[in-house]
C-alpha positions as CSV (number, residue, x, y, z in Angstrom):
1,M,8.0,199.4,-24.0
2,S,11.3,200.1,-22.4
3,P,14.4,198.0,-23.2
4,T,14.3,196.6,-19.6
5,E,10.7,195.4,-20.0
6,S,11.4,193.8,-23.4
7,F,14.5,192.1,-22.0
8,Q,12.4,190.7,-19.1
9,A,9.7,189.5,-21.6
10,M,12.3,187.8,-23.6
11,V,13.8,186.1,-20.5
12,A,10.3,184.9,-19.4
13,L,9.6,183.6,-22.9
14,A,13.0,181.8,-22.9
15,I,12.2,180.2,-19.5
16,V,8.8,179.0,-20.7
17,L,10.2,177.6,-23.9
18,G,13.0,175.9,-22.1
19,I,10.7,174.2,-19.7
20,A,8.4,173.1,-22.6
21,F,11.5,171.7,-24.4
22,N,12.7,169.9,-21.4
23,L,9.2,168.3,-20.9
24,L,9.1,167.2,-24.6
25,P,9.8,163.5,-23.9
26,F,6.9,163.4,-21.3
27,L,4.6,165.2,-23.7
28,I,5.4,162.8,-26.5
29,A,4.9,159.8,-24.1
30,R,1.6,161.2,-22.9
31,Y,0.3,161.8,-26.5
32,R,1.3,158.3,-27.6
33,R,-0.3,156.8,-24.4
34,H,3.0,155.2,-23.3
35,R,2.7,152.7,-20.4
36,N,5.7,154.3,-18.5
37,K,4.9,158.0,-19.0
38,L,5.3,158.8,-15.3
39,A,8.8,157.1,-15.3
40,I,9.7,159.2,-18.4
41,L,8.5,162.3,-16.5
42,A,10.7,161.3,-13.5
43,R,13.7,160.8,-15.8
44,T,13.1,164.1,-17.5
45,I,12.8,166.0,-14.2
46,A,15.9,164.2,-12.9
47,A,17.8,165.4,-15.9
48,W,17.5,169.1,-14.8
49,P,19.8,169.0,-11.8
50,L,22.1,166.7,-13.7
51,C,22.5,169.4,-16.3
52,L,23.7,171.8,-13.6
53,I,26.2,169.4,-12.1
54,F,27.2,167.2,-15.1
55,P,26.0,168.9,-18.3
56,L,26.8,165.9,-20.5
57,L,25.1,163.4,-18.2
58,G,22.0,165.6,-18.1
59,I,21.8,165.8,-21.9
60,V,22.3,162.0,-22.2
61,A,19.5,161.4,-19.6
62,W,17.2,163.7,-21.6
63,I,18.0,161.9,-24.9
64,V,17.4,158.5,-23.2
65,A,14.0,159.8,-22.0
66,L,13.2,161.0,-25.5
67,V,14.1,157.7,-27.1
68,W,12.2,155.8,-24.5
69,A,9.1,158.0,-25.2
70,C,9.3,157.1,-28.8
71,T,9.4,153.3,-28.3
72,R,6.4,151.1,-29.1
73,D,5.4,150.2,-25.5
74,V,2.0,152.0,-25.8
75,E,-1.4,151.1,-24.6
76,P,-3.6,149.8,-27.3
77,R,-6.3,152.2,-28.6
78,V,-9.6,150.5,-28.1
79,E,-12.6,151.5,-30.2
80,V,-16.0,150.5,-28.9
81,I,-18.3,149.6,-31.7
82,P,-21.9,149.2,-30.6
83,P,-23.7,146.0,-31.9
84,P,-26.0,146.5,-34.8
85,R,-29.7,147.0,-34.0
86,L,-31.7,144.0,-35.1
87,P,-35.3,144.5,-36.1
88,R,-37.8,143.3,-33.6
89,P,-39.9,140.4,-34.9
90,R,-43.4,141.2,-35.7
91,L,-45.9,139.3,-33.6
92,S,-49.0,137.8,-35.3
93,N,-52.4,138.3,-33.7
94,W,-52.3,134.8,-32.4
95,D,-49.0,135.5,-30.5
96,K,-50.3,138.7,-29.1
97,L,-53.4,136.9,-27.7
98,K,-51.2,134.2,-26.2
99,A,-48.9,136.8,-24.6
100,K,-52.0,138.4,-22.9
101,N,-53.1,135.0,-21.7
102,W,-56.4,135.3,-23.4
103,S,-58.1,132.3,-24.7
104,V,-59.2,132.0,-28.2
105,S,-62.3,130.1,-29.0
């Protein structure tokens, strides 16, 4: 591999890791089932242009999104537990005949 190709690979890896790091608040919010995960994604995406114009403001917006993603405003995890199976009552011969509308003499 030539030095140019290795440099291009390192730049590509840095870009991918940078995007993943910037999306970290959204990924945390999604994993925790936060109620406002889309708003956190919007704030995270809005922090990118702010970093270009006002770097400090973009960093503050990213930190706010990260803190917001870690708050307790999450959807409750619901576990569905099936009801226990009850044994069917055993019918006596008399009940079986009554169910079939047979007369017993």
